C-alpha positions, 0 to 999 in steps of 0.5 A: 189103484184097487181097494176092497170095502167091507159093506154091511147091510146088503141083503139083495140084488137091489142093495147090490145095484144101489151100492154099485151105482153110487160108486160108479157115479164117482169120477175116477172109478173104473170098475166095481164088483159087488160080492153080495154073499160076503159083503165085499166090494172091489173097486178099481179107481184113479187115486188122483181123482177119487179117495177111499173116503169118497167111496165110503161116503157114497156107500154110506149115503145109500144107507149101508155101513162101511167097516174100516 
C-alpha cells in the first residue's frame, strides 16, 4: 500500500529526519520519502502490519501535525 501524509510544521532538515526516522521504525513500513517544501510524506507499507493511524501517531509523537 501507499499513502501520502500532509504534515504541518516541518521547516528544516532535522524535521525531515525526525519524521522519516519515526515512520521507518514502524514494522511493515518499506519506504518513506519526505518532501520538505510541500509538507508531503509518501509512505509505502504493508497494511497487514501497520495502519495509517499508526503512521499519523508516529509523526504526531515527534511534535508535528498531520492534516487529514
